[in-house]
Residue frames relative to the residue before (quaternion, step in Angstrom):
aa qw qx qy qz dx dy dz
M 1.0000 0.0000 0.0000 0.0000 0.00 0.00 0.00
S 0.4390 -0.7065 0.4878 0.2650 3.56 -0.86 0.91
Q 0.6377 -0.5373 0.3886 0.3919 3.56 -1.25 0.47
A 0.6286 0.5517 -0.3431 0.4276 3.61 0.95 -0.80
S 0.7127 0.4400 -0.2815 0.4682 3.60 0.84 -0.89
S 0.6428 0.5186 -0.3403 0.4495 3.63 1.07 -0.55
E 0.6747 0.4810 -0.2938 0.4766 3.59 1.21 -0.39
Q 0.4708 0.6767 -0.4530 0.3394 3.61 1.22 -0.08
R 0.5161 -0.6338 0.4799 0.3188 3.54 -1.11 0.68
R 0.5263 -0.6607 0.4486 0.2918 3.52 -1.12 0.74
H 0.7916 0.2183 -0.1064 0.5608 3.59 1.10 -0.62
L 0.5383 -0.6304 0.4685 0.3055 3.51 -1.07 0.82
R 0.2694 -0.7519 0.5823 0.1517 3.59 -0.94 0.92
F 0.0332 -0.7862 0.6158 0.0390 3.54 -1.17 0.54
P 0.4961 -0.6643 0.4674 0.3069 3.58 -1.07 0.72
P 0.3871 -0.7136 0.5315 0.2420 3.58 -0.97 0.82
E 0.6404 -0.4321 0.4235 0.4731 3.53 -1.33 -0.07
E 0.5818 -0.6356 0.3762 0.3406 3.61 -0.98 0.76
W 0.6970 0.4451 -0.2777 0.4889 3.62 1.16 -0.35
E 0.4372 0.7307 -0.4444 0.2782 3.62 1.25 0.00
I 0.1077 -0.8060 0.5820 -0.0026 3.55 -0.81 1.10
A 0.2162 -0.7327 0.6303 0.1387 3.54 -1.21 0.69
L 0.1791 -0.7565 0.6213 0.0980 3.55 -1.04 0.86
I 0.1328 -0.8182 0.5591 0.0186 3.56 -0.81 1.05
Q 0.1181 -0.7271 0.6708 0.0861 3.52 -1.10 0.84
C 0.3760 -0.7705 0.4832 0.1773 3.55 -0.70 1.15
S 0.5412 0.5506 -0.4241 0.4734 3.55 0.77 1.11
D 0.2789 -0.7764 0.5357 0.1798 3.58 -1.02 0.68
A 0.4007 0.7034 -0.4885 0.3258 3.60 1.24 0.26
P 0.5152 -0.6402 0.4565 0.3410 3.63 -0.88 0.83
L 0.0842 -0.8225 0.5623 -0.0149 3.55 -0.85 1.03
G 0.3376 -0.6752 0.6075 0.2473 3.49 -1.31 0.41
E 0.7208 -0.4406 0.3103 0.4360 3.56 -1.26 0.26
D 0.6842 0.5055 -0.2920 0.4372 3.61 0.95 -0.84
D 0.7064 0.4615 -0.2537 0.4729 3.61 1.17 -0.56
F 0.5244 0.6626 -0.4006 0.3543 3.59 1.24 -0.33
R 0.0113 0.7893 -0.6108 0.0614 3.58 -0.73 1.15
P 0.2119 -0.8213 0.5155 0.1219 3.61 0.05 1.25
E 0.2282 -0.7769 0.5796 0.0917 3.53 -1.11 0.88
I 0.7725 0.2153 -0.0982 0.5893 3.57 1.22 -0.52
A 0.1372 -0.7539 0.6373 0.0812 3.57 -1.05 0.87
S 0.0203 -0.8095 0.5851 -0.0437 3.57 -0.90 0.97
L 0.4232 -0.6395 0.5669 0.3010 3.54 -1.28 0.42
V 0.3772 -0.7121 0.5465 0.2279 3.56 -1.00 0.82
M 0.2198 -0.7993 0.5509 0.0968 3.58 -0.70 1.13
E 0.7821 -0.0865 0.0651 0.6137 3.57 1.09 -0.73
E 0.1693 -0.7814 0.5965 0.0707 3.51 -1.21 0.60
S 0.0173 0.7458 -0.6646 -0.0433 3.49 -1.36 0.36
R 0.6967 -0.4416 0.3458 0.4473 3.53 -1.29 0.04
A 0.7489 0.4300 -0.2037 0.4611 3.59 1.10 -0.71
G 0.8226 -0.0967 0.0836 0.5540 3.62 1.15 -0.22
C 0.3124 -0.7396 0.5625 0.1972 3.52 -1.29 -0.33
G 0.3113 -0.6967 0.6124 0.2067 3.52 -1.35 0.41
L 0.0993 -0.8280 0.5518 -0.0109 3.55 -0.75 1.10
V 0.2074 -0.7254 0.6365 0.1603 3.54 -1.34 0.35
T 0.0845 0.7987 -0.5882 0.0944 3.56 -0.85 0.96
L 0.5976 -0.5239 0.4429 0.4150 3.55 -1.28 0.13
R 0.5228 -0.6601 0.4371 0.3161 3.59 -0.85 0.93
R 0.6279 0.5542 -0.3530 0.4172 3.60 0.99 -0.73
Q 0.6037 0.5516 -0.3635 0.4462 3.60 1.16 -0.45
L 0.6819 0.4889 -0.2842 0.4640 3.58 1.12 -0.63
A 0.4892 0.7089 -0.4197 0.2864 3.58 1.14 -0.64
D 0.8624 -0.0371 -0.0309 0.5038 3.56 -0.75 1.15
R 0.6037 0.5581 -0.3746 0.4286 3.62 1.15 0.37
L 0.8164 0.0294 0.0262 0.5761 3.57 0.86 -0.97
K 0.0182 0.7601 -0.6496 -0.0019 3.52 -1.19 0.69
V 0.6908 -0.4561 0.3408 0.4456 3.58 -1.25 0.28
G 0.7670 0.3262 -0.2784 0.4773 3.54 -0.93 1.00
D 0.5539 0.6007 -0.3960 0.4189 3.59 1.23 -0.34
R 0.2846 -0.7158 0.6059 0.1989 3.52 -1.27 0.49
C 0.0281 -0.7907 0.6105 -0.0361 3.53 -1.12 0.76
Q 0.4300 -0.6311 0.5633 0.3154 3.53 -1.37 0.05
V 0.0245 -0.8065 0.5906 -0.0107 3.59 -0.87 0.91
K 0.1199 -0.7505 0.6461 0.0703 3.51 -1.17 0.74
V 0.0833 -0.8032 0.5898 -0.0036 3.55 -0.51 1.24
A 0.8338 -0.1338 0.0397 0.5341 3.54 -0.66 1.21
S 0.8189 -0.2180 0.1649 0.5047 3.61 -0.76 -1.00
L 0.4352 0.6763 -0.4673 0.3672 3.59 1.29 0.03
G 0.5058 -0.6465 0.4706 0.3238 3.58 -0.97 0.74
I 0.6881 -0.4474 0.3571 0.4459 3.56 -1.32 -0.03
V 0.0607 -0.8069 0.5866 -0.0329 3.55 -0.82 1.09
L 0.4267 -0.6505 0.5608 0.2832 3.55 -1.13 0.69
A 0.0145 0.8043 -0.5923 0.0466 3.58 -0.91 0.93
E 0.2762 -0.7274 0.6018 0.1799 3.54 -1.31 0.44
V 0.4270 -0.6773 0.5356 0.2683 3.57 -1.00 0.87
K 0.1950 -0.8132 0.5432 0.0746 3.59 -0.53 1.20
W 0.7948 -0.0844 0.0676 0.5971 3.59 1.09 -0.66
I 0.1027 -0.7366 0.6640 0.0775 3.51 -1.35 0.50
R 0.0072 0.8025 -0.5946 0.0480 3.58 -0.83 1.01
E 0.4730 -0.6198 0.5334 0.3281 3.53 -1.17 0.55
A 0.3389 -0.7070 0.5810 0.2186 3.53 -1.09 0.73
D 0.7628 -0.3665 0.2574 0.4665 3.59 -1.28 -0.07
D 0.7130 0.3937 -0.2163 0.5385 3.54 1.07 -0.79
D 0.5159 -0.6701 0.4386 0.3041 3.62 -0.84 0.92
A 0.6704 0.5158 -0.2979 0.4425 3.59 1.14 -0.52
V 0.7190 0.4376 -0.2193 0.4933 3.58 1.26 -0.36
A 0.0948 -0.7745 0.6235 0.0494 3.56 -1.14 0.74
R 0.2668 -0.7141 0.6194 0.1877 3.54 -1.27 0.51
L 0.0031 -0.7959 0.6052 0.0193 3.55 -1.07 0.64
G 0.2772 -0.7459 0.5872 0.1484 3.49 -1.21 0.66
L 0.1128 -0.7843 0.6089 0.0361 3.54 -0.88 1.02
E 0.1708 -0.7475 0.6330 0.1070 3.54 -1.07 0.82
Y 0.4152 -0.7096 0.5103 0.2525 3.56 -0.81 1.01
V 0.1669 -0.7759 0.6062 0.0523 3.54 -1.02 0.92
E 0.3669 -0.7139 0.5461 0.2400 3.57 -0.98 0.78
Y 0.5226 -0.6251 0.4788 0.3270 3.57 -1.10 0.70
């Protein structure tokens, strides 16, 4: 297998609506809609069937989430989903961070 094909993403990405927001609760305990208490709000930069890429203020992430943590996320009209933080990167602006979440099945 060539290097180019081994680096391809497993799932097709698609751009969200420009106003699409993800709400994150920094807990991996299964929750119902009434128990969900979001702690972080992020703009959705890209989506796939397996996860999403988000942009948020770095101060919202401070001491709340790190790579490998699990959290609950609600993206637009999608119900609450368990997700794992796969990566966190600084964006061009020191105040902004990007993070990648992979959806995890219970």
